[in-house]
C-alpha positions in Angstrom: 0.0 -0.1 -0.1 1.2 3.6 -0.8 2.0 6.1 1.9 -0.1 9.1 2.0 3.2 11.1 2.3 5.7 11.4 -0.6 8.2 13.9 0.6 8.3 15.4 -2.6 6.7 18.7 -1.3 9.3 19.0 1.6 11.5 21.6 -0.2 8.4 24.0 -0.6 7.4 22.9 -4.0 4.6 20.9 -5.5 3.7 19.2 -8.9 1.3 20.4 -11.4 -0.6 18.0 -14.0 2.1 17.5 -16.8 5.1 17.2 -14.3 6.2 20.6 -14.0 7.2 21.5 -10.4 6.4 25.1 -8.8 6.4 26.8 -5.5 3.6 26.1 -3.2 2.9 29.8 -2.9 2.6 30.2 -6.6 -0.7 32.2 -7.7 -1.9 29.0 -9.7 -1.5 27.0 -6.6 -3.1 29.9 -4.4 -6.2 29.7 -7.0 -6.7 25.8 -6.6 -5.9 25.8 -2.9 -8.6 28.3 -2.4 -11.3 26.3 -4.6 -10.3 23.1 -2.5 -10.9 25.4 0.7 -14.2 26.4 -0.7 -15.0 22.5 -1.5 -14.3 21.9 2.2 -16.5 24.8 3.5 -19.3 23.5 1.3 -18.5 20.1 2.8 -19.4 21.7 6.3 -22.4 23.6 5.1 -24.1 20.4 3.7 -23.4 19.0 7.4 -25.4 21.6 8.8 -28.3 20.3 7.2 -31.2 21.7 4.8 -32.1 18.9 2.9 -33.3 18.8 -0.7 -32.8 20.7 -3.1 -30.0 22.6 -1.5 -28.0 19.8 -0.4 -28.4 18.1 -4.3 -27.0 21.5 -5.5 -24.3 21.6 -3.3 -23.3 18.0 -3.8 -23.2 18.8 -7.6 -21.3 21.9 -7.2 -18.7 20.2 -5.0 -18.0 17.5 -7.8 -18.0 20.6 -10.4 -15.3 22.2 -8.0 -12.9 19.2 -8.4 -13.1 19.6 -12.3 -12.1 23.4 -11.5 -9.1 22.3 -9.6 -8.1 19.9 -12.2 -8.2 22.6 -14.7 -6.3 25.1 -12.5 -3.7 22.6 -11.7 -3.0 22.0 -15.4 -0.8 24.9 -16.9 -1.3 26.0 -20.4 2.2 24.3 -21.3 0.9 20.6 -20.1 -0.9 18.3 -22.3 -4.5 18.7 -21.5 -6.2 15.7 -19.7 -9.0 14.2 -21.5 -11.3 14.9 -18.4 -14.2 17.3 -19.2 -13.8 21.0 -18.2 -16.2 23.7 -17.1 -18.3 24.7 -19.8 -21.1 27.3 -20.7 -23.7 24.6 -19.5 -22.2 24.5 -16.1 -22.7 28.1 -15.8 -26.2 28.1 -17.3 -27.0 25.3 -14.7 -25.7 27.8 -11.9 -27.9 30.6 -13.4 -31.1 28.0 -13.6 -30.3 27.4 -9.7 -30.2 30.8 -8.8 -33.7 31.8 -10.7 -35.3 28.6 -9.2 -34.0 29.4 -5.4 -34.7 33.3 -5.9 -38.2 32.8 -7.3 -39.6 31.9 -3.8 -37.8 34.6 -1.8 -38.9 38.1 -1.1 -37.5 40.8 -3.0 -34.2 42.0 -1.5 -34.4 45.7 -0.6 -31.5 46.0 2.0 -28.2 44.6 2.6 -28.2 41.5 4.9 -25.8 40.3 7.3 -24.3 36.8 6.8 -26.3 35.2 9.4 -29.4 33.4 10.5 -29.7 29.6 10.4 -26.5 27.6 10.8 -26.6 26.4 7.0 -27.3 30.0 6.0 -24.3 31.2 7.8 -22.2 28.5 6.3 -23.2 29.4 3.0 -22.3 32.8 3.5 -18.9 31.6 4.6 -18.6 29.8 1.4 -19.7 32.7 -0.7 -16.9 34.7 0.9 -14.2 32.0 0.1 -15.8 31.6 -3.2 -14.8 35.4 -3.9 -11.3 35.0 -2.6 -11.1 31.8 -5.1 -12.4 34.2 -7.8 -9.8 37.1 -6.8 -6.9 34.5 -6.8 -7.9 33.1 -10.3 -8.1 36.7 -11.8 -4.6 37.3 -10.2 -3.4 34.3 -12.2 -5.2 35.3 -15.2 -3.2 38.9 -14.9 0.0 37.0 -14.7 -0.1 34.4 -17.4 -2.2 33.5 -20.4 -5.1 31.4 -19.6 -6.9 29.0 -22.0 -10.4 30.1 -23.0 -11.6 26.9 -21.2 -9.9 28.4 -18.2 -11.3 31.9 -18.6 -14.9 30.2 -18.0 -13.7 29.5 -14.3 -13.8 33.2 -13.6 -17.3 33.3 -14.9 -18.1 30.1 -13.1 -16.8 31.2 -9.7 -18.5 34.7 -10.2 -21.7 33.0 -10.7 -21.2 30.2 -8.0 -20.9 33.2 -5.3 -24.0 34.7 -6.6 -25.8 31.1 -6.0 -24.4 30.6 -2.7 -25.6 34.1 -1.4 -29.3 33.2 -2.8 -29.0 29.9 -1.1 -28.2 31.1 2.0 -31.2 33.4 1.8 -33.2 30.5 0.8 -31.6 28.4 3.8 -32.9 31.2 5.9 -36.4 31.2 4.8 -36.6 27.5 4.7 -35.7 27.6 8.4 -38.1 30.4 9.3 -35.2 32.7 10.4 -35.5 35.0 7.4 -32.9 37.6 6.4 -31.0 39.1 9.2 -31.0 42.8 7.9 -28.0 45.1 8.3 -28.7 48.0 10.8 -27.0 51.1 10.3 -25.3 52.5 13.5 -26.7 55.7 15.3 -26.2 58.7 12.9 
């Protein structure tokens, strides 16, 4: 049986798909590491409970985030793996999820706090990690030329953050908490 530790990263470098080695603080590693963190936060959110349909959407997204990570771990100079990448259809599905969840919610007329039910709070945390992953990917895109397929990942993460916001609101509505409004301090 192979051991979990390889010792190949003990010098501060890690391997990318295609065999290239790079520093663990490289913008590419920061991008897919943050996507991995997002996936873990979504797993925690799922443990908070919420049932279908939210859990079904989150499970699908978790699987898609593995695809995102694979794409980010593959530099443009490497042979592209045969695995399917994120496509416009994935983005359209996120948009349909947003529309479906949003249709049952009261119109948003004020800022809301990332609070309420445990599931909603976890989804808000996931949203903020998703926005960080998006920023890390944009930093990577500004430093090296990304493939058109990888450029779709920016759109995917942007749309995913919107979905997580709407799902957090839906989780609050479903639990009876409702949105927690932001209150301005004394003026």
